[in-house]
N, CA, C and O atoms as a MOPAC input file, in Angstrom:
PM7 MOZYME 1SCF
protein

 N    -16.43200 1   -27.75900 1    20.16600 1
 C    -15.62400 1   -26.81700 1    20.10500 1
 C    -15.61200 1   -26.16200 1    21.49500 1
 O    -16.63800 1   -25.83000 1    22.08900 1
 N    -14.54800 1   -26.02800 1    21.89200 1
 C    -14.64900 1   -25.22600 1    23.24000 1
 C    -14.96000 1   -23.74900 1    23.29300 1
 O    -14.45800 1   -23.15300 1    22.34000 1
 N    -15.56600 1   -23.06600 1    24.03600 1
 C    -15.94500 1   -21.56900 1    23.61800 1
 C    -14.58100 1   -20.55000 1    24.38100 1
 O    -14.63300 1   -19.32000 1    24.34200 1
 N    -13.55500 1   -21.21900 1    24.96600 1
 C    -12.34300 1   -20.69200 1    25.46300 1
 C    -11.17900 1   -20.97800 1    24.44500 1
 O    -10.97200 1   -22.10800 1    24.00100 1
 N    -10.40700 1   -19.83200 1    24.09400 1
 C     -9.04300 1   -19.88200 1    23.31500 1
 C     -8.05800 1   -19.60700 1    24.26100 1
 O     -8.24900 1   -18.56100 1    24.88200 1
 N     -6.95900 1   -20.30600 1    24.58000 1
 C     -5.93400 1   -20.03200 1    25.31100 1
 C     -4.49000 1   -19.86700 1    24.45900 1
 O     -4.03600 1   -20.56900 1    23.55600 1
 N     -4.01000 1   -18.79500 1    25.03300 1
 C     -2.76900 1   -18.28200 1    24.10000 1
 C     -2.99900 1   -17.57400 1    23.03300 1
 O     -3.93200 1   -17.68900 1    22.23800 1
 N     -1.81100 1   -16.56800 1    23.03000 1
 C     -1.84400 1   -15.65000 1    21.70700 1
 C     -1.87000 1   -16.26300 1    20.38200 1
 O     -2.38300 1   -15.74200 1    19.39200 1
 N     -1.26600 1   -17.44000 1    20.41800 1
 C     -0.97700 1   -18.29400 1    19.13700 1
 C     -2.55800 1   -18.68200 1    18.70300 1
 O     -3.14300 1   -18.35200 1    17.67100 1
 N     -2.97300 1   -19.35500 1    19.63800 1
 C     -4.57400 1   -20.13700 1    19.34000 1
 C     -5.42900 1   -18.54200 1    19.24400 1
 O     -6.60800 1   -18.57700 1    18.89300 1
 N     -4.97400 1   -17.57800 1    19.47300 1
 C     -6.25400 1   -16.51200 1    19.50500 1
 C     -5.90200 1   -16.02600 1    17.91500 1
 O     -6.83800 1   -15.85900 1    17.13400 1
 N     -4.53100 1   -15.81400 1    17.49300 1
 C     -4.25200 1   -15.25700 1    16.21500 1
 C     -4.63800 1   -16.27200 1    15.19300 1
 O     -5.39700 1   -15.82800 1    14.33300 1
 N     -4.31000 1   -17.49600 1    15.07700 1
 C     -5.14900 1   -18.64100 1    14.30300 1
 C     -6.45700 1   -18.84600 1    14.38600 1
 O     -6.84700 1   -19.57300 1    13.47300 1
 N     -7.57800 1   -18.38200 1    15.36000 1
 C     -8.59600 1   -18.12400 1    15.26100 1
 C     -9.10700 1   -17.10700 1    14.47600 1
 O    -10.26000 1   -17.10500 1    14.04600 1
 N     -8.18100 1   -16.13300 1    14.24900 1
 C     -8.54400 1   -14.76900 1    13.89200 1
 C     -7.84600 1   -14.63900 1    12.40300 1
 O     -8.14200 1   -13.71800 1    11.64100 1
 N     -7.07700 1   -15.45900 1    12.13800 1
 C     -6.24000 1   -15.69000 1    10.90500 1
 C     -5.41300 1   -14.60600 1    10.88400 1
 O     -5.35000 1   -13.95800 1     9.83900 1
 N     -4.57500 1   -14.18400 1    12.11300 1
 C     -3.70100 1   -13.15700 1    12.12900 1
 C     -2.63600 1   -13.82200 1    12.85100 1
 O     -2.82900 1   -14.90900 1    13.39700 1
 N     -1.21200 1   -13.05500 1    12.88800 1
 C     -0.14900 1   -13.41500 1    13.94500 1
 C     -0.35100 1   -13.23200 1    15.04200 1
 O     -1.41400 1   -12.68300 1    15.33000 1
 N      0.51200 1   -13.58600 1    16.02900 1
 C      0.47500 1   -13.36900 1    17.53600 1
 C      0.83300 1   -11.64100 1    17.77100 1
 O      0.40100 1   -11.01900 1    18.74100 1
 N      1.52200 1   -11.15000 1    16.91200 1
 C      2.09000 1    -9.62700 1    17.01100 1
 C      0.76800 1    -8.85400 1    16.88000 1
 O      0.48300 1    -7.91400 1    17.62300 1
 N      0.02300 1    -9.27800 1    15.95000 1
 C     -1.31500 1    -8.58300 1    15.38100 1
 C     -2.28600 1    -8.64500 1    16.61600 1
 O     -2.80000 1    -7.64000 1    17.10700 1
 N     -2.47200 1    -9.85400 1    17.04100 1
 C     -3.53900 1    -9.70900 1    18.03300 1
 C     -3.00000 1    -9.03000 1    19.30800 1
 O     -3.74700 1    -8.32000 1    19.98200 1
 N     -1.95400 1    -9.19800 1    19.58300 1
 C     -1.53600 1    -8.44900 1    20.74400 1
 C     -1.67600 1    -6.80900 1    20.72900 1
 O     -1.92800 1    -6.06900 1    21.68000 1
 N     -1.40600 1    -6.43400 1    19.20000 1
 C     -1.40300 1    -4.92200 1    19.17800 1
 C     -2.75800 1    -4.87900 1    18.96700 1
 O     -3.25300 1    -3.86100 1    19.45000 1
 N     -3.44100 1    -5.51300 1    18.49300 1
 C     -5.23700 1    -5.33400 1    18.54700 1
 C     -5.72000 1    -5.30000 1    20.01300 1
 O     -6.73000 1    -4.66500 1    20.31700 1
 N     -5.08700 1    -5.89800 1    20.80600 1
 C     -5.64100 1    -6.09100 1    22.44200 1
 C     -4.76400 1    -4.77700 1    23.17700 1
 O     -5.17100 1    -4.30200 1    24.23700 1
 N     -3.71300 1    -4.33100 1    22.60200 1
 C     -3.14000 1    -3.14800 1    23.27700 1
 C     -4.00600 1    -1.76400 1    22.66700 1
 O     -4.36200 1    -0.84300 1    23.40100 1
 N     -4.25000 1    -1.81000 1    21.29200 1
 C     -4.56300 1    -0.55300 1    20.87200 1
 C     -6.08800 1    -0.52300 1    20.37200 1
 O     -6.53200 1     0.55600 1    19.97900 1
 N     -6.79600 1    -1.50400 1    20.36800 1
 C     -8.22700 1    -1.55700 1    19.81300 1
 C     -8.88100 1    -2.26200 1    20.95300 1
 O    -10.10200 1    -2.19400 1    20.81700 1
 N     -8.55700 1    -2.85700 1    21.93300 1
 C     -9.45100 1    -3.27200 1    22.89000 1
 C     -9.98400 1    -4.82500 1    22.70300 1
 O    -10.97900 1    -5.26400 1    23.28000 1
 N     -9.12700 1    -5.60100 1    21.77000 1
 C     -9.51300 1    -7.07000 1    21.60600 1
 C     -9.90000 1    -7.46200 1    22.91700 1
 O     -9.28800 1    -6.88300 1    23.81400 1
 N    -10.81600 1    -8.35500 1    23.28600 1
 C    -11.25600 1    -8.98000 1    24.53000 1
 C    -10.48600 1   -10.11400 1    24.91800 1
 O    -10.76700 1   -11.25400 1    24.54900 1
 N     -9.49100 1    -9.82100 1    25.67500 1
 C     -8.78000 1   -10.95500 1    26.46700 1
 C     -8.57100 1   -11.12200 1    27.75000 1
 O     -8.59700 1   -10.02800 1    28.31400 1
 N     -8.39300 1   -11.91800 1    28.40600 1
 C     -8.29000 1   -11.73100 1    29.93000 1
 C     -6.90500 1   -12.55200 1    30.23700 1
 O     -6.47700 1   -13.51300 1    29.59800 1
 N     -6.37200 1   -11.98300 1    31.27400 1
 C     -4.88200 1   -12.55800 1    31.50100 1
 C     -5.01200 1   -13.26800 1    32.53900 1
 O     -5.75700 1   -12.88800 1    33.44200 1
 N     -4.23600 1   -14.57700 1    32.63100 1
 C     -4.17500 1   -15.25600 1    33.63200 1
 C     -3.04400 1   -14.76000 1    34.36900 1
 O     -2.15200 1   -14.04800 1    33.90700 1
 N     -3.15600 1   -15.24900 1    35.72300 1
 C     -1.75600 1   -15.00000 1    36.83800 1
 C     -1.53000 1   -16.20700 1    37.35700 1
 O     -1.15400 1   -16.28400 1    38.52700 1
 N     -1.67900 1   -17.11800 1    36.74300 1
 C     -1.24000 1   -18.69300 1    37.26600 1
 C      0.05900 1   -19.19200 1    36.49100 1
 O      0.38200 1   -18.99700 1    35.32000 1
 N      0.60600 1   -19.78900 1    37.34700 1
 C      1.73800 1   -20.61700 1    36.68100 1
 C      2.94000 1   -19.72600 1    36.70500 1
 O      2.86000 1   -18.59000 1    37.17200 1
 N      4.16900 1   -20.26200 1    36.16200 1
 C      5.19600 1   -19.46900 1    36.39300 1
 C      5.39900 1   -18.43700 1    35.09700 1
 O      6.25200 1   -17.55500 1    35.20200 1
 N      4.72300 1   -18.53400 1    34.04900 1
 C      4.53500 1   -17.62800 1    33.04700 1
 C      2.97500 1   -17.03500 1    32.74200 1
 O      2.30900 1   -17.84100 1    32.09200 1
 N      2.43700 1   -16.08000 1    33.00400 1
 C      1.05100 1   -15.59000 1    32.62900 1
 C      0.68200 1   -15.83600 1    31.41600 1
 O      1.55200 1   -15.80700 1    30.54600 1
 N     -0.47100 1   -16.09100 1    31.11500 1
 C     -1.08300 1   -16.33600 1    29.59100 1
 C     -2.28200 1   -15.44300 1    29.64600 1
 O     -2.63500 1   -14.71800 1    30.57700 1
 N     -2.92900 1   -15.65400 1    28.30100 1
 C     -4.13600 1   -15.12000 1    28.01900 1
 C     -5.18500 1   -15.98700 1    27.71300 1
 O     -4.82600 1   -17.04900 1    27.20500 1
 N     -6.54700 1   -15.80900 1    27.90400 1
 C     -7.48600 1   -16.31000 1    27.49900 1
 C     -8.44600 1   -15.51200 1    26.68200 1
 O     -8.33500 1   -14.28700 1    26.72900 1
 N     -9.44500 1   -16.08700 1    25.88200 1
 C    -10.25100 1   -15.46700 1    25.16400 1
 C    -11.34200 1   -16.30000 1    24.86300 1
 O    -11.25800 1   -17.48600 1    24.54600 1
 N    -12.61400 1   -15.47900 1    24.99900 1
 C    -13.71800 1   -16.23400 1    24.84600 1
 C    -14.22500 1   -16.03800 1    23.50100 1
 O    -14.45400 1   -14.86200 1    23.21700 1
 N    -14.48800 1   -17.02600 1    22.48000 1
 C    -14.86900 1   -17.20000 1    21.34700 1
 C    -16.21600 1   -16.24400 1    21.01400 1
 O    -16.22300 1   -15.61000 1    19.95900 1
 N    -17.33500 1   -16.15900 1    21.92800 1
 C    -18.28300 1   -15.35900 1    21.66500 1
 C    -17.86100 1   -13.79400 1    21.73200 1
 O    -18.29200 1   -13.05700 1    20.84500 1
 N    -17.26300 1   -13.40700 1    22.47000 1
 C    -16.75200 1   -12.04800 1    22.85600 1
 C    -15.72400 1   -11.64500 1    21.70800 1
 O    -15.73300 1   -10.45400 1    21.39600 1
 N    -14.92200 1   -12.40600 1    21.10300 1
 C    -14.05500 1   -12.34600 1    19.93700 1
 C    -15.07200 1   -12.12000 1    18.68500 1
 O    -14.90000 1   -11.20500 1    17.87900 1
 N    -15.79800 1   -12.74400 1    18.63200 1
 C    -16.71700 1   -12.84300 1    17.22200 1
 C    -17.57300 1   -11.49600 1    17.21600 1
 O    -17.58100 1   -10.85600 1    16.16400 1
 N    -18.29900 1   -11.01200 1    18.31700 1
 C    -18.46600 1    -9.85200 1    18.68400 1
 C    -17.80400 1    -8.57800 1    18.28000 1
 O    -18.21700 1    -7.70900 1    17.51200 1
 N    -16.61600 1    -8.65100 1    19.00200 1
 C    -15.82400 1    -7.78200 1    18.70700 1
 C    -15.25400 1    -7.53700 1    17.05200 1
 O    -15.12600 1    -6.43100 1    16.52600 1
 N    -15.03800 1    -8.50500 1    16.57900 1
 C    -14.76300 1    -8.49900 1    15.17800 1
 C    -15.87000 1    -7.96000 1    14.38500 1
 O    -15.67400 1    -7.01000 1    13.62600 1
 N    -16.94800 1    -8.47100 1    14.50500 1
 C    -18.35700 1    -8.00100 1    13.98300 1
 C    -18.46200 1    -6.56000 1    14.01800 1
 O    -18.70200 1    -5.89800 1    13.00800 1
 N    -18.26900 1    -6.02100 1    15.27500 1
 C    -18.18300 1    -4.62800 1    15.60500 1
 C    -17.51500 1    -3.78100 1    14.52700 1
 O    -17.96300 1    -2.75700 1    14.01200 1
 N    -16.30500 1    -4.43000 1    14.27100 1
 C    -15.31900 1    -3.65100 1    13.53700 1
 C    -15.09900 1    -3.83200 1    11.97300 1
 O    -14.18700 1    -3.33200 1    11.31500 1
 N    -16.09800 1    -4.63200 1    11.52400 1
 C    -15.97400 1    -5.06100 1    10.16600 1
 C    -16.05500 1    -3.83100 1     9.23800 1
 O    -16.61000 1    -2.83400 1     9.69900 1
 N    -15.60200 1    -3.79100 1     8.07700 1
 C    -15.73600 1    -2.77000 1     7.51600 1
 C    -15.95400 1    -4.02700 1     5.69700 1
 O    -15.58600 1    -5.16600 1     5.41200 1
 N    -16.69500 1    -2.97800 1     4.99100 1
 C    -16.84100 1    -3.64000 1     3.79500 1
 C    -15.66500 1    -4.45400 1     3.13400 1
 O    -14.54500 1    -3.97900 1     2.94600 1
 N    -16.03100 1    -5.68200 1     2.81800 1
 C    -15.04600 1    -6.48000 1     2.00900 1
 C    -14.53100 1    -7.56400 1     3.66900 1
 O    -13.68100 1    -8.45500 1     3.68700 1
 N    -15.14600 1    -7.21000 1     4.53500 1
 C    -14.55800 1    -8.45100 1     5.77100 1
 C    -13.55200 1    -7.96300 1     6.42900 1
 O    -13.34100 1    -8.55400 1     7.48700 1
 N    -12.65300 1    -6.85300 1     6.12500 1
 C    -11.43700 1    -6.27700 1     6.77800 1
 C    -11.74800 1    -5.85100 1     8.17800 1
 O    -12.87300 1    -5.40900 1     8.41100 1
 N    -10.90500 1    -5.93900 1     9.08200 1
 C    -10.89800 1    -5.21200 1    10.51200 1
 C    -10.73600 1    -3.63700 1    10.30000 1
 O     -9.98900 1    -3.10100 1     9.48100 1
 N    -11.45000 1    -3.11000 1    11.06000 1
 C    -11.07100 1    -1.53600 1    11.00200 1
 C    -10.24700 1    -1.19300 1    12.16700 1
 O    -10.61600 1    -1.55400 1    13.28400 1
 N     -9.21400 1    -0.56000 1    12.01200 1
 C     -8.32500 1    -0.17900 1    13.08700 1
 C     -8.46800 1     1.25000 1    13.33800 1
 O     -8.82200 1     2.02800 1    12.45200 1
 N     -8.17600 1     1.64000 1    14.63800 1
 C     -8.40900 1     3.01000 1    14.81500 1
 C     -7.68800 1     3.97500 1    13.76700 1
 O     -8.29600 1     4.89800 1    13.22600 1
 N     -6.46300 1     3.71500 1    13.54400 1
 C     -5.95000 1     4.48900 1    12.49700 1
 C     -7.04800 1     4.61700 1    11.02400 1
 O     -7.62500 1     5.63100 1    10.63100 1
 N     -7.07100 1     3.56900 1    10.56900 1
 C     -8.35600 1     3.36200 1     9.40600 1
 C     -9.45100 1     4.42800 1     9.71800 1
 O     -9.65100 1     5.36400 1     8.94400 1
 N    -10.06100 1     4.28400 1    10.72300 1
 C    -11.02500 1     4.88600 1    11.29000 1
 C    -10.90900 1     6.37500 1    11.33100 1
 O    -11.81800 1     7.10900 1    10.94400 1
 N     -9.69600 1     6.83200 1    11.84000 1
 C     -9.38500 1     8.25700 1    11.68000 1
 C     -9.34600 1     8.79400 1    10.46900 1
 O     -9.94300 1     9.83500 1    10.19300 1
 N     -8.57500 1     8.07100 1     9.57300 1
 C     -8.39900 1     8.26200 1     8.32300 1
 C     -9.65600 1     8.26500 1     7.25900 1
 O     -9.77200 1     9.16000 1     6.42100 1
 N    -10.39700 1     7.39300 1     7.35400 1
 C    -11.60600 1     7.35900 1     6.80200 1
 C    -12.61500 1     8.95600 1     7.39100 1
 O    -12.99700 1     9.79000 1     6.57000 1
 N    -12.82000 1     9.05700 1     8.53900 1
 C    -13.20300 1    10.48200 1     9.02400 1
 C    -12.68300 1    11.68600 1     8.40500 1
 O    -13.48500 1    12.52100 1     7.98600 1
 N    -11.49800 1    11.86300 1     8.30400 1
 C    -10.75000 1    12.91700 1     8.09900 1
 C    -10.84400 1    12.94300 1     6.25700 1
 O    -10.80300 1    13.99400 1     5.61700 1
 N    -10.95900 1    11.72800 1     5.70500 1
 C    -11.25800 1    11.54700 1     4.14100 1
 C    -12.68000 1    12.21700 1     3.78900 1
 O    -12.85400 1    13.13200 1     2.98400 1
 N    -13.75400 1    11.50500 1     4.64100 1
 C    -14.98600 1    11.99400 1     4.50400 1
 C    -15.28700 1    13.32900 1     4.84400 1
 O    -16.22600 1    13.87800 1     4.26700 1
 N    -14.58100 1    13.98100 1     5.76000 1
 C    -14.82400 1    15.35300 1     6.12300 1
 C    -14.19300 1    16.16100 1     4.62900 1
 O    -14.93200 1    16.88700 1     3.96400 1
 N    -12.93000 1    15.93800 1     4.29700 1
 C    -12.40900 1    16.62700 1     3.16100 1
 C    -13.55000 1    16.46000 1     2.02400 1
 O    -14.00100 1    17.41000 1     1.38500 1
 N    -13.88900 1    15.31800 1     1.89100 1
 C    -15.01800 1    14.99900 1     1.00500 1
 C    -15.83900 1    16.15600 1     0.68900 1
 O    -15.78500 1    16.89200 1    -0.29600 1
 N    -16.65300 1    16.18700 1     1.75600 1
 C    -17.74500 1    17.13400 1     2.24300 1
 C    -17.28500 1    18.76800 1     2.12900 1
 O    -18.07300 1    19.61900 1     1.71600 1
 N    -16.13900 1    19.02600 1     2.48000 1
 C    -15.75500 1    20.23600 1     2.27200 1
 C    -15.64600 1    20.61100 1     0.53700 1
 O    -16.16400 1    21.58800 1    -0.00300 1
 N    -14.94800 1    19.70300 1    -0.03100 1
 C    -14.55700 1    19.82000 1    -1.26900 1
 C    -16.02000 1    20.02600 1    -1.93100 1
 O    -16.17000 1    21.07500 1    -2.55800 1
 N    -17.12300 1    19.12500 1    -1.85500 1
 C    -17.93200 1    19.15300 1    -2.50300 1
 C    -18.81800 1    20.49100 1    -2.33200 1
 O    -19.47700 1    20.94400 1    -3.26800 1
 N    -18.77700 1    21.07000 1    -1.07900 1
 C    -19.06900 1    22.22100 1    -0.47800 1
 C    -18.62400 1    23.53600 1    -1.70700 1
 O    -19.25800 1    24.38800 1    -2.33200 1
 N    -17.35700 1    23.16500 1    -1.61900 1
 C    -16.68300 1    24.47800 1    -2.51900 1
 C    -16.78100 1    24.17500 1    -3.70300 1
 O    -16.58200 1    25.16300 1    -4.41000 1
 N    -17.12300 1    22.73000 1    -4.60200 1
 C    -17.43300 1    22.66100 1    -5.66900 1
 C    -18.73100 1    23.44600 1    -6.02600 1
 O    -18.72900 1    24.15200 1    -7.03400 1
 N    -19.74400 1    23.36000 1    -5.30700 1
 C    -21.03800 1    23.56600 1    -5.19000 1
 C    -21.04300 1    25.50900 1    -5.49000 1
 O    -21.68900 1    26.16500 1    -6.30700 1
 N    -20.11600 1    25.91300 1    -4.52300 1
 C    -19.99800 1    27.37600 1    -4.50500 1
 C    -19.31600 1    27.90400 1    -5.83500 1
 O    -19.82800 1    28.82400 1    -6.47300 1
 N    -18.09700 1    27.26200 1    -6.24200 1
 C    -17.39800 1    27.44900 1    -7.42800 1
 C    -18.48600 1    27.37500 1    -8.68100 1
 O    -18.56700 1    28.28500 1    -9.50500 1
 N    -19.27800 1    26.23600 1    -8.72400 1
 C    -20.25600 1    26.22000 1    -9.82200 1
 C    -21.13800 1    27.49200 1    -9.88400 1
 O    -21.26900 1    28.14000 1   -10.92200 1
 N    -21.69000 1    27.78600 1    -8.79900 1
 C    -22.66000 1    28.84600 1    -8.68300 1
 C    -21.79800 1    30.16500 1    -9.02800 1
 O    -22.34000 1    31.01800 1    -9.73000 1
 N    -20.50300 1    30.36900 1    -8.57700 1
 C    -19.87200 1    31.76500 1    -9.07400 1
 C    -19.68800 1    31.70200 1   -10.45900 1
 O    -19.85400 1    32.74200 1   -11.09600 1
 N    -19.33900 1    30.55500 1   -11.10900 1
 C    -19.30600 1    30.59600 1   -12.39400 1
 C    -20.46300 1    30.68300 1   -13.21100 1
 O    -20.38200 1    31.30300 1   -14.27100 1
 N    -21.45600 1    30.18500 1   -12.89100 1
 C    -22.76700 1    30.60700 1   -13.71900 1
 C    -22.99600 1    31.94700 1   -13.45800 1
 O    -23.37600 1    32.58100 1   -14.44200 1
 N    -22.87700 1    32.57900 1   -12.40300 1
 C    -23.11800 1    34.00600 1   -12.43300 1
 C    -22.26100 1    34.73100 1   -13.23600 1
 O    -22.78700 1    35.64500 1   -13.87100 1
 N    -20.83900 1    34.52300 1   -13.39800 1
 C    -20.04800 1    35.31700 1   -14.39000 1
 C    -20.28800 1    34.80500 1   -15.51900 1
 O    -20.09700 1    35.67500 1   -16.36800 1
 N    -20.69400 1    33.59300 1   -16.10600 1
 C    -21.40700 1    33.55300 1   -17.15100 1
 C    -22.41300 1    34.38800 1   -17.60300 1
 O    -22.41100 1    34.91000 1   -18.71700 1
 N    -23.43100 1    34.55100 1   -16.60800 1
 C    -24.62900 1    35.09000 1   -17.05400 1
 C    -24.13600 1    36.86600 1   -17.02300 1
 O    -24.88100 1    37.68900 1   -17.55600 1
 N    -23.04600 1    37.23200 1   -16.46100 1
 C    -22.64200 1    38.66300 1   -16.21900 1
 C    -21.78200 1    38.81900 1   -17.77100 1
 O    -21.82600 1    39.89900 1   -18.36000 1
 N    -21.13000 1    37.82100 1   -18.26200 1
 C    -20.38400 1    37.84800 1   -19.54100 1
 C    -21.40600 1    38.12300 1   -20.57200 1
 O    -21.23200 1    39.03100 1   -21.38500 1
 N    -22.57600 1    37.30200 1   -20.57800 1
 C    -23.26300 1    37.39800 1   -21.53000 1
 C    -24.09700 1    38.37800 1   -21.60200 1
 O    -24.62600 1    38.52800 1   -22.70400 1
 N    -24.42000 1    39.18100 1   -20.67800 1
 C    -25.04700 1    40.30800 1   -20.72100 1
 C    -24.40000 1    41.59600 1   -21.29300 1
 O    -24.96500 1    42.39400 1   -22.04100 1
 N    -22.76400 1    41.70200 1   -20.69300 1
 C    -21.71800 1    42.58400 1   -21.16600 1
 C    -21.67600 1    42.11600 1   -22.69600 1
 O    -21.81000 1    42.99300 1   -23.54900 1
 N    -21.53200 1    41.04700 1   -23.01800 1
 C    -21.21600 1    40.74700 1   -24.59900 1
 C    -22.49400 1    41.35400 1   -25.34700 1
 O    -22.29500 1    42.01200 1   -26.36800 1
 N    -23.53900 1    41.19900 1   -24.97400 1
 C    -24.81600 1    41.61800 1   -25.66100 1
 C    -25.03800 1    43.20500 1   -25.73300 1
 O    -25.62000 1    43.80300 1   -26.63900 1
 N    -24.45700 1    43.75900 1   -24.59500 1
 C    -24.47500 1    45.14400 1   -24.51600 1
 C    -23.48000 1    45.74600 1   -25.39100 1
 O    -23.62200 1    46.85800 1   -25.89900 1
 N    -22.40800 1    44.94300 1   -25.56600 1
 C    -21.56300 1    45.50700 1   -26.19900 1
 C    -21.66400 1    45.76500 1   -27.92800 1
 O    -21.22500 1    46.63800 1   -28.67500 1
 N    -22.47500 1    44.53300 1   -28.12400 1
 C    -22.70100 1    44.25900 1   -29.54000 1
 C    -23.63600 1    45.28900 1   -30.04700 1
 O    -23.50600 1    45.82700 1   -31.14700 1
 N    -24.77100 1    45.59400 1   -29.03400 1
 C    -25.63100 1    46.74200 1   -29.41800 1
 C    -25.05300 1    48.05000 1   -29.49400 1
 O    -25.54900 1    48.91600 1   -30.21500 1
 N    -23.84700 1    48.27900 1   -28.66500 1
 C    -23.17800 1    49.53000 1   -28.60500 1
 C    -22.45900 1    49.70400 1   -29.82800 1
 O    -22.39000 1    50.74700 1   -30.47800 1
 N    -21.93400 1    48.61400 1   -30.08900 1
 C    -20.86400 1    48.58400 1   -31.38300 1
 C    -21.53200 1    48.69800 1   -32.74600 1
 O    -21.01900 1    49.47700 1   -33.54900 1
 N    -22.55300 1    48.05400 1   -33.08200 1
 C    -23.10500 1    48.00100 1   -33.84900 1
 C    -23.76500 1    49.66000 1   -34.56900 1
 O    -24.64300 1    50.37600 1   -34.08800 1
 N    -23.02400 1    49.84800 1   -35.74100 1
 C    -23.59500 1    51.48200 1   -36.07500 1
 C    -24.83200 1    51.24500 1   -37.02400 1
 O    -25.67700 1    52.13200 1   -37.14400 1
 N    -24.91600 1    50.26200 1   -37.57600 1
 C    -26.28700 1    50.07900 1   -38.06600 1
 C    -27.10600 1    49.15600 1   -37.42300 1
 O    -27.23100 1    48.09400 1   -38.03200 1
 N    -27.75500 1    49.26800 1   -36.26700 1
 C    -28.67000 1    48.25200 1   -35.67300 1
 C    -29.88300 1    47.78200 1   -36.54700 1
 O    -30.45900 1    46.70100 1   -36.42400 1
 N    -30.20800 1    48.86900 1   -37.53900 1
 C    -31.39500 1    48.46400 1   -38.47300 1
 C    -31.21200 1    47.46500 1   -39.63600 1
 O    -32.09100 1    46.95100 1   -40.32800 1
 N    -29.91800 1    47.31200 1   -39.69500 1
 C    -29.27800 1    46.33300 1   -40.69500 1
 C    -29.39500 1    44.81200 1   -40.16500 1
 O    -29.33200 1    43.85600 1   -40.93900 1
 N    -29.55500 1    44.69300 1   -38.89800 1
 C    -29.22600 1    43.17200 1   -38.14200 1
 C    -30.45100 1    42.80600 1   -38.79800 1
 O    -31.45700 1    43.48800 1   -38.99000 1
 N    -30.14900 1    41.37400 1   -39.17100 1
 C    -31.51900 1    40.23500 1   -39.42000 1
 C    -32.51000 1    40.41900 1   -38.65600 1
 O    -32.42300 1    40.34700 1   -37.43000 1
 N    -33.55900 1    40.67700 1   -39.27900 1
 C    -35.11200 1    40.58100 1   -38.08800 1
 C    -35.25700 1    42.12900 1   -37.62400 1
 O    -36.33500 1    42.48000 1   -37.14300 1
 N    -34.20600 1    43.05500 1   -37.75500 1
 C    -34.64300 1    44.42200 1   -37.22300 1
 C    -35.33200 1    45.07200 1   -38.27300 1
 O    -35.05500 1    44.88300 1   -39.45700 1
 N    -36.38200 1    45.96900 1   -37.80200 1
 C    -37.35300 1    46.69800 1   -38.61100 1
 C    -38.34500 1    45.98000 1   -39.16100 1
 O    -39.20200 1    46.57600 1   -39.81200 1
 N    -38.40200 1    44.70400 1   -39.01400 1
 C    -39.54500 1    44.11100 1   -39.57100 1
 C    -40.55300 1    43.50300 1   -38.38300 1
 O    -40.22600 1    43.12900 1   -37.25700 1
 N    -41.69800 1    43.52100 1   -38.90500 1
 C    -42.44500 1    43.06900 1   -37.77800 1
 C    -42.94700 1    41.66000 1   -38.05400 1
 O    -43.02000 1    41.22900 1   -39.20500 1
 N    -43.26800 1    41.00100 1   -37.06500 1
 C    -43.38100 1    39.52600 1   -37.02900 1
 C    -45.06500 1    39.35500 1   -37.27300 1
 O    -45.84100 1    39.92000 1   -36.50200 1
 N    -45.48700 1    38.64900 1   -38.24400 1
 C    -47.00600 1    38.41800 1   -38.44800 1
 C    -47.48200 1    37.87800 1   -37.20600 1
 O    -48.67100 1    37.59200 1   -37.07200 1

């Protein structure tokens, strides 16, 4: 097996993608190819080891290639998740504080509204 791949079609076959996809990857993501300037129609060459290293560096869970758009979307989602977790923690803290205030207020109201506190169960009895 030769270590050099010639042409967009063969590069695409090697990667399991179409020619337009590998051309876009070269343009947008830096897929390592070399352009030839020989002959009437210039072509492209790629070295298998360079392609393999490039693919390996961009693998995501499940073996899919990570594009720059996917990376940016993932970064934004992770940042949003971090912000939401922080906000959630703050809201939980506030909720617990409000519950504590409400409990204290209810206990205070119960004592203030009770015209006969001595008739409450356990009131006036000493515990042995």
